[in-house]
C-alpha positions as CSV (number, residue, x, y, z in Angstrom):
1,M,0.6,1.5,-5.9
2,I,1.4,-0.3,-2.7
3,R,5.2,-0.6,-2.1
4,R,6.7,-4.0,-1.8
5,I,9.7,-4.9,0.3
6,H,11.5,-8.3,0.2
7,V,13.9,-9.4,2.9
8,D,15.8,-12.6,3.4
9,W,15.0,-14.0,6.8
10,P,18.0,-15.6,8.5
11,D,16.1,-18.4,10.3
12,D,14.5,-21.2,8.3
13,R,12.3,-22.5,11.2
14,P,9.2,-20.3,10.4
15,F,9.1,-21.7,6.9
16,A,9.6,-25.4,7.7
17,E,6.0,-26.4,7.9
18,R,4.6,-24.0,5.3
19,D,3.5,-24.9,1.7
20,A,4.7,-21.5,0.6
21,R,8.3,-20.5,1.3
22,T,7.4,-16.8,1.7
23,V,5.7,-15.1,4.6
24,R,3.7,-12.1,3.4
25,F,2.7,-9.3,5.8
26,L,0.7,-6.2,5.0
27,A,2.1,-3.4,7.1
28,V,0.2,-0.1,7.6
29,S,0.4,3.1,9.5
30,D,-0.7,6.8,9.8
31,E,-2.7,7.0,6.5
32,E,-5.5,4.8,5.3
33,D,-4.7,3.6,1.8
34,P,-7.9,4.0,-0.2
35,A,-6.8,1.4,-2.7
36,L,-7.3,-1.3,-0.1
37,E,-11.0,-0.4,0.2
38,H,-11.6,-2.2,-3.2
39,A,-11.7,-6.0,-3.4
40,V,-10.0,-6.0,-6.8
41,N,-6.9,-4.3,-5.3
42,R,-6.8,-6.6,-2.3
43,D,-7.1,-9.7,-4.5
44,A,-4.2,-8.4,-6.6
45,L,-2.0,-8.5,-3.5
46,G,-2.6,-12.2,-3.1
47,P,-2.7,-14.1,0.2
48,I,-1.6,-12.3,3.3
49,D,-0.3,-14.1,6.4
50,G,-0.8,-11.2,8.8
51,I,-1.6,-7.5,9.2
52,I,0.9,-5.3,11.1
53,G,-0.1,-1.8,12.3
54,C,2.5,0.8,13.3
55,G,0.2,3.3,14.8
56,D,-2.0,6.3,14.2
57,L,-4.7,4.4,12.4
58,E,-8.3,3.9,13.5
59,A,-9.1,0.6,15.1
60,T,-11.9,0.2,12.7
61,W,-9.5,0.4,9.7
62,L,-7.2,-2.2,11.3
63,G,-10.2,-4.5,12.0
64,F,-11.5,-4.1,8.4
65,L,-8.1,-5.1,6.9
66,S,-7.9,-8.1,9.2
67,D,-11.4,-9.2,8.2
68,A,-10.9,-8.4,4.5
69,F,-7.7,-10.4,4.2
70,A,-8.8,-13.1,6.7
71,A,-5.5,-12.5,8.4
72,P,-4.5,-12.1,12.1
73,L,-3.6,-8.6,13.3
74,V,-0.7,-7.4,15.4
75,Y,-0.3,-3.6,16.0
76,V,1.1,-0.9,18.2
77,R,-0.5,2.4,19.1
78,G,0.8,5.7,17.9
79,N,0.8,9.1,19.6
80,H,-2.8,9.8,18.3
81,D,-4.3,6.4,19.4
82,R,-5.6,7.6,22.7
83,G,-8.7,9.0,24.5
84,G,-12.3,8.0,24.7
85,A,-13.0,7.6,21.0
86,W,-10.0,5.2,20.6
87,K,-11.0,3.1,23.6
88,H,-14.6,2.8,22.2
89,E,-13.4,1.8,18.7
90,S,-10.7,-0.6,19.9
91,S,-13.4,-3.2,20.6
92,V,-13.4,-3.9,16.8
93,A,-9.7,-5.0,16.9
94,P,-7.7,-7.2,19.3
95,A,-5.7,-5.6,22.0
96,A,-2.7,-3.7,20.9
97,L,0.8,-5.1,21.5
98,G,2.1,-3.3,24.6
99,S,5.5,-1.9,24.9
100,G,8.2,-4.5,25.3
101,Q,5.8,-7.3,24.5
102,I,6.5,-10.0,21.9
103,D,3.9,-11.8,19.8
104,R,4.0,-14.0,16.7
105,L,2.6,-13.9,13.2
106,A,3.1,-16.9,10.9
107,G,5.9,-18.1,13.2
108,I,7.8,-14.8,13.1
109,A,8.6,-13.2,16.5
110,I,7.4,-9.6,16.6
111,A,8.4,-7.1,19.3
112,G,6.2,-4.0,19.8
113,L,7.1,-0.4,20.8
114,E,4.0,1.8,21.1
115,W,4.4,5.6,21.5
116,P,6.1,6.0,24.8
117,G,3.5,7.1,27.4
118,V,0.6,7.0,25.0
119,D,-1.9,6.9,27.9
120,L,-0.3,9.7,29.9
121,P,-1.6,13.3,29.7
122,G,-0.4,15.4,26.8
123,N,1.1,14.2,23.6
124,R,4.7,15.0,24.0
125,R,7.9,13.0,23.6
126,R,9.1,11.0,26.6
127,P,12.5,9.6,25.7
128,W,13.1,8.1,29.1
129,L,10.1,5.9,28.6
130,A,11.5,4.7,25.2
131,W,14.5,3.5,27.2
132,R,12.3,1.5,29.5
133,Q,10.7,-0.1,26.4
134,A,14.1,-0.9,24.9
135,I,15.5,-2.4,28.1
136,S,12.4,-4.5,28.5
137,I,12.8,-6.2,25.1
138,V,16.5,-6.8,25.7
139,R,15.6,-8.5,29.0
140,R,13.0,-10.7,27.4
141,T,15.4,-11.9,24.8
142,F,18.5,-12.1,26.9
143,V,18.5,-15.8,27.9
144,G,18.0,-17.0,24.4
145,R,20.8,-14.9,23.0
146,L,23.1,-15.7,25.9
147,F,22.9,-19.5,25.2
148,G,22.9,-19.1,21.4
149,R,19.2,-20.0,21.1
150,G,18.0,-16.6,20.2
151,E,15.8,-16.1,17.1
152,P,15.5,-13.1,14.8
153,I,12.9,-10.6,15.8
154,L,10.9,-8.3,13.6
155,V,10.5,-5.0,15.5
156,I,7.5,-2.7,15.0
157,S,7.2,0.8,16.5
158,H,5.4,4.0,15.9
159,A,8.4,6.3,16.0
160,P,11.6,5.3,14.2
161,P,15.1,4.8,15.7
162,E,17.3,7.9,15.8
163,G,19.1,8.4,12.5
164,A,17.3,5.6,10.6
165,G,14.2,6.8,8.8
166,D,13.5,9.8,11.1
167,A,13.3,13.5,10.3
168,A,16.4,14.9,12.0
169,T,15.4,18.5,11.5
170,D,12.0,18.1,13.2
171,P,12.2,17.9,17.0
172,Y,9.0,16.0,17.3
173,H,9.7,13.5,14.5
174,I,13.3,12.7,15.3
175,G,13.8,9.1,16.2
176,F,14.4,7.9,19.8
177,D,18.1,7.2,20.7
178,A,16.9,4.3,22.9
179,Y,15.5,2.6,19.8
180,R,18.8,3.1,17.9
181,W,20.5,1.4,20.9
182,L,18.0,-1.4,20.7
183,L,18.6,-1.8,17.0
184,G,22.3,-2.2,17.7
185,R,21.7,-4.8,20.4
186,L,19.1,-6.9,18.6
187,R,20.1,-6.4,15.0
188,P,16.7,-7.3,13.8
189,P,16.4,-8.2,10.1
190,V,13.5,-5.8,9.7
191,W,12.3,-2.8,11.7
192,L,8.9,-1.3,10.7
193,H,7.7,2.1,11.8
194,G,5.4,5.0,11.0
195,H,5.1,8.6,12.5
196,T,7.5,10.2,10.0
197,T,5.4,11.4,7.0
198,T,6.6,10.6,3.5
199,A,7.1,14.3,2.8
200,M,9.7,14.6,5.6
201,V,12.2,12.1,4.3
202,Q,13.9,11.3,1.0
203,E,13.9,7.5,1.4
204,L,11.2,5.3,2.9
205,S,13.5,2.3,3.3
206,V,17.0,2.6,4.7
207,Q,19.7,0.2,5.8
208,A,21.1,0.4,9.3
209,G,23.8,-2.2,9.6
210,S,22.1,-5.5,8.9
211,T,18.6,-4.1,9.6
212,T,16.2,-2.9,6.9
213,V,14.3,0.0,8.4
214,V,11.0,0.7,6.6
215,N,8.6,3.6,7.0
216,V,5.3,1.9,6.3
217,T,3.1,5.1,6.2
218,G,0.1,4.1,4.1
219,A,0.7,0.5,3.3
220,V,3.7,-1.8,2.5
221,L,3.7,-5.5,1.4
222,L,6.6,-7.1,3.3
223,E,7.7,-10.5,1.9
224,L,10.1,-12.6,4.0
225,S,11.9,-15.6,2.5
226,P,14.4,-18.0,4.1
227,K,18.0,-16.9,3.4
228,A,19.6,-19.0,0.6
229,A,22.4,-21.3,1.8
230,D,25.9,-20.1,0.9
């Protein structure tokens, strides 16, 4: 069964011109969910406003989901999304969201953090590049936040923030401290990630301050609704 996560979004603007008062994203990473191969299961999920990929999935799978749900796709690359085969297959999907870049789905701002140094030789951790990513996003959002015009941002990454959904006992699957710093600076309502397998952690959704951090390994239906007035 595909997990469902509901979060109150603290900005009414993305919902102002919509007939439905809920934005629905299908987030995926790391493992192809075979249930989504069948139309009856896709129909049961209802309309989808966007597909979000958090890495380590074939571009063909991402392209299939985008076509099957007739929904736009935004994704980041994981540590395995590299090499000649990936470059060849990537033609079936739009370009990945580069590190520090911001895009939109259904009016929601989405900041992307691909695996740091994904195109460099080897497949090792590069924490200093994660800091470059985090600082880049803070710079992009600085002016709006400085003058009180900032908007909430949904962050998608392959690796999780340190201490929030990571596997602290596994040196390769511990989160990046730069991402945890970014989480504290941006305080995004939602942070979606993959990389950490479901067997490594006890919880697939954790709360870090005001941020809901979700491990989307497989597939998760994320529903965003405007926060009710006090």
